[in-house]
Biotite code that builds the C-alpha atoms (Angstrom):
import biotite.structure as struc

atoms = struc.array([
    struc.Atom([24.170, 58.398, -18.099], chain_id="A", res_id=1, res_name="MET", atom_name="CA", element="C"),
    struc.Atom([20.358, 57.755, -16.904], chain_id="A", res_id=2, res_name="THR", atom_name="CA", element="C"),
    struc.Atom([18.184, 55.445, -18.626], chain_id="A", res_id=3, res_name="ALA", atom_name="CA", element="C"),
    struc.Atom([14.932, 56.902, -19.956], chain_id="A", res_id=4, res_name="ILE", atom_name="CA", element="C"),
    struc.Atom([11.697, 55.499, -18.917], chain_id="A", res_id=5, res_name="GLU", atom_name="CA", element="C"),
    struc.Atom([9.471, 54.302, -21.447], chain_id="A", res_id=6, res_name="SER", atom_name="CA", element="C"),
    struc.Atom([6.103, 52.726, -21.355], chain_id="A", res_id=7, res_name="PRO", atom_name="CA", element="C"),
    struc.Atom([6.742, 51.335, -24.954], chain_id="A", res_id=8, res_name="CYS", atom_name="CA", element="C"),
    struc.Atom([5.928, 47.492, -25.284], chain_id="A", res_id=9, res_name="ILE", atom_name="CA", element="C"),
    struc.Atom([7.451, 47.432, -29.286], chain_id="A", res_id=10, res_name="LEU", atom_name="CA", element="C"),
    struc.Atom([3.773, 47.132, -30.235], chain_id="A", res_id=11, res_name="VAL", atom_name="CA", element="C"),
    struc.Atom([3.875, 50.120, -32.964], chain_id="A", res_id=12, res_name="CYS", atom_name="CA", element="C"),
    struc.Atom([0.839, 50.829, -34.190], chain_id="A", res_id=13, res_name="SER", atom_name="CA", element="C"),
    struc.Atom([-1.636, 53.460, -34.085], chain_id="A", res_id=14, res_name="ILE", atom_name="CA", element="C"),
    struc.Atom([-5.502, 53.463, -33.831], chain_id="A", res_id=15, res_name="ASP", atom_name="CA", element="C"),
    struc.Atom([-6.750, 55.769, -36.345], chain_id="A", res_id=16, res_name="MET", atom_name="CA", element="C"),
    struc.Atom([-9.938, 56.242, -34.381], chain_id="A", res_id=17, res_name="VAL", atom_name="CA", element="C"),
    struc.Atom([-8.290, 57.443, -31.026], chain_id="A", res_id=18, res_name="THR", atom_name="CA", element="C"),
    struc.Atom([-4.936, 58.283, -32.457], chain_id="A", res_id=19, res_name="GLY", atom_name="CA", element="C"),
    struc.Atom([-3.228, 55.947, -29.863], chain_id="A", res_id=20, res_name="TYR", atom_name="CA", element="C"),
    struc.Atom([-0.809, 53.385, -29.864], chain_id="A", res_id=21, res_name="CYS", atom_name="CA", element="C"),
    struc.Atom([-2.002, 50.026, -29.546], chain_id="A", res_id=22, res_name="PHE", atom_name="CA", element="C"),
    struc.Atom([0.848, 48.797, -27.375], chain_id="A", res_id=23, res_name="GLY", atom_name="CA", element="C"),
    struc.Atom([1.366, 52.020, -25.316], chain_id="A", res_id=24, res_name="CYS", atom_name="CA", element="C"),
    struc.Atom([-1.065, 54.719, -25.285], chain_id="A", res_id=25, res_name="GLY", atom_name="CA", element="C"),
    struc.Atom([0.903, 57.659, -26.671], chain_id="A", res_id=26, res_name="ARG", atom_name="CA", element="C"),
    struc.Atom([0.214, 59.608, -29.623], chain_id="A", res_id=27, res_name="THR", atom_name="CA", element="C"),
    struc.Atom([2.767, 60.102, -32.362], chain_id="A", res_id=28, res_name="ARG", atom_name="CA", element="C"),
    struc.Atom([3.702, 63.403, -31.405], chain_id="A", res_id=29, res_name="GLU", atom_name="CA", element="C"),
    struc.Atom([4.018, 62.137, -27.812], chain_id="A", res_id=30, res_name="GLU", atom_name="CA", element="C"),
    struc.Atom([6.309, 59.429, -29.002], chain_id="A", res_id=31, res_name="ILE", atom_name="CA", element="C"),
    struc.Atom([8.562, 61.646, -31.620], chain_id="A", res_id=32, res_name="GLY", atom_name="CA", element="C"),
    struc.Atom([9.177, 63.797, -28.771], chain_id="A", res_id=33, res_name="ALA", atom_name="CA", element="C"),
    struc.Atom([9.472, 61.540, -26.149], chain_id="A", res_id=34, res_name="TRP", atom_name="CA", element="C"),
    struc.Atom([13.542, 61.727, -25.761], chain_id="A", res_id=35, res_name="LEU", atom_name="CA", element="C"),
    struc.Atom([13.059, 65.534, -25.341], chain_id="A", res_id=36, res_name="ALA", atom_name="CA", element="C"),
    struc.Atom([10.313, 65.892, -22.885], chain_id="A", res_id=37, res_name="MET", atom_name="CA", element="C"),
    struc.Atom([11.250, 66.295, -19.185], chain_id="A", res_id=38, res_name="THR", atom_name="CA", element="C"),
    struc.Atom([10.835, 63.468, -16.706], chain_id="A", res_id=39, res_name="PRO", atom_name="CA", element="C"),
    struc.Atom([7.888, 65.197, -15.287], chain_id="A", res_id=40, res_name="GLU", atom_name="CA", element="C"),
    struc.Atom([6.267, 65.311, -18.463], chain_id="A", res_id=41, res_name="THR", atom_name="CA", element="C"),
    struc.Atom([7.063, 61.861, -19.537], chain_id="A", res_id=42, res_name="ARG", atom_name="CA", element="C"),
    struc.Atom([5.708, 60.965, -16.114], chain_id="A", res_id=43, res_name="ARG", atom_name="CA", element="C"),
    struc.Atom([2.542, 63.114, -16.478], chain_id="A", res_id=44, res_name="ALA", atom_name="CA", element="C"),
    struc.Atom([1.426, 61.236, -19.775], chain_id="A", res_id=45, res_name="VAL", atom_name="CA", element="C"),
    struc.Atom([2.434, 58.081, -18.489], chain_id="A", res_id=46, res_name="MET", atom_name="CA", element="C"),
    struc.Atom([-0.412, 58.734, -15.425], chain_id="A", res_id=47, res_name="ALA", atom_name="CA", element="C"),
    struc.Atom([-2.757, 59.148, -18.756], chain_id="A", res_id=48, res_name="GLU", atom_name="CA", element="C"),
    struc.Atom([-1.890, 55.835, -20.498], chain_id="A", res_id=49, res_name="LEU", atom_name="CA", element="C"),
    struc.Atom([-4.103, 53.403, -18.670], chain_id="A", res_id=50, res_name="PRO", atom_name="CA", element="C"),
    struc.Atom([-7.287, 55.443, -19.545], chain_id="A", res_id=51, res_name="ALA", atom_name="CA", element="C"),
    struc.Atom([-6.409, 55.790, -22.892], chain_id="A", res_id=52, res_name="ARG", atom_name="CA", element="C"),
    struc.Atom([-5.867, 52.112, -23.991], chain_id="A", res_id=53, res_name="LEU", atom_name="CA", element="C"),
    struc.Atom([-9.336, 51.355, -22.944], chain_id="A", res_id=54, res_name="GLU", atom_name="CA", element="C"),
    struc.Atom([-10.534, 53.702, -25.166], chain_id="A", res_id=55, res_name="THR", atom_name="CA", element="C"),
    struc.Atom([-8.932, 51.960, -28.490], chain_id="A", res_id=56, res_name="VAL", atom_name="CA", element="C"),
    struc.Atom([-10.496, 50.432, -30.819], chain_id="A", res_id=57, res_name="GLU", atom_name="CA", element="C"),
    struc.Atom([-9.288, 47.361, -30.664], chain_id="A", res_id=58, res_name="ARG", atom_name="CA", element="C"),
    struc.Atom([-6.347, 45.514, -28.702], chain_id="A", res_id=59, res_name="LYS", atom_name="CA", element="C"),
    struc.Atom([-2.524, 44.390, -30.283], chain_id="A", res_id=60, res_name="PRO", atom_name="CA", element="C"),
    struc.Atom([-2.674, 41.549, -32.284], chain_id="A", res_id=61, res_name="ARG", atom_name="CA", element="C"),
    struc.Atom([0.906, 40.883, -31.811], chain_id="A", res_id=62, res_name="ARG", atom_name="CA", element="C"),
    struc.Atom([2.414, 39.163, -28.830], chain_id="A", res_id=63, res_name="GLU", atom_name="CA", element="C"),
    struc.Atom([4.258, 41.982, -26.748], chain_id="A", res_id=64, res_name="THR", atom_name="CA", element="C"),
    struc.Atom([7.756, 41.551, -25.760], chain_id="A", res_id=65, res_name="ARG", atom_name="CA", element="C"),
    struc.Atom([6.973, 41.405, -22.108], chain_id="A", res_id=66, res_name="ARG", atom_name="CA", element="C"),
    struc.Atom([4.549, 38.319, -22.743], chain_id="A", res_id=67, res_name="THR", atom_name="CA", element="C"),
    struc.Atom([6.867, 36.279, -24.732], chain_id="A", res_id=68, res_name="ARG", atom_name="CA", element="C"),
    struc.Atom([9.597, 36.224, -22.225], chain_id="A", res_id=69, res_name="LEU", atom_name="CA", element="C"),
    struc.Atom([7.034, 35.039, -19.785], chain_id="A", res_id=70, res_name="ALA", atom_name="CA", element="C"),
    struc.Atom([6.026, 32.669, -21.462], chain_id="A", res_id=71, res_name="ARG", atom_name="CA", element="C"),
    struc.Atom([9.254, 31.202, -22.739], chain_id="A", res_id=72, res_name="GLU", atom_name="CA", element="C"),
    struc.Atom([10.263, 30.918, -19.045], chain_id="A", res_id=73, res_name="ARG", atom_name="CA", element="C"),
    struc.Atom([6.988, 29.339, -18.169], chain_id="A", res_id=74, res_name="GLY", atom_name="CA", element="C"),
    struc.Atom([5.343, 32.394, -16.213], chain_id="A", res_id=75, res_name="GLU", atom_name="CA", element="C"),
    struc.Atom([1.956, 33.206, -16.351], chain_id="A", res_id=76, res_name="THR", atom_name="CA", element="C"),
    struc.Atom([0.718, 36.588, -17.336], chain_id="A", res_id=77, res_name="THR", atom_name="CA", element="C"),
    struc.Atom([-2.294, 38.800, -16.321], chain_id="A", res_id=78, res_name="GLN", atom_name="CA", element="C"),
])
């Protein structure tokens, strides 16, 4: 079985203004349909996510799993 690439960073909360998840930038519909999407469709959505995340009204308040693990290892994050 092949792993499915996902932009999820476990910060699951939707910006009510843009409709995008604060953590990954996907819409509720995209999150719900993610497993059924073709790899090409998932890659197309992922290409749009950085621009979408620039438009959310606020940044996530919770520490992401990736940031927490880096902090626990003593690494610095960008």
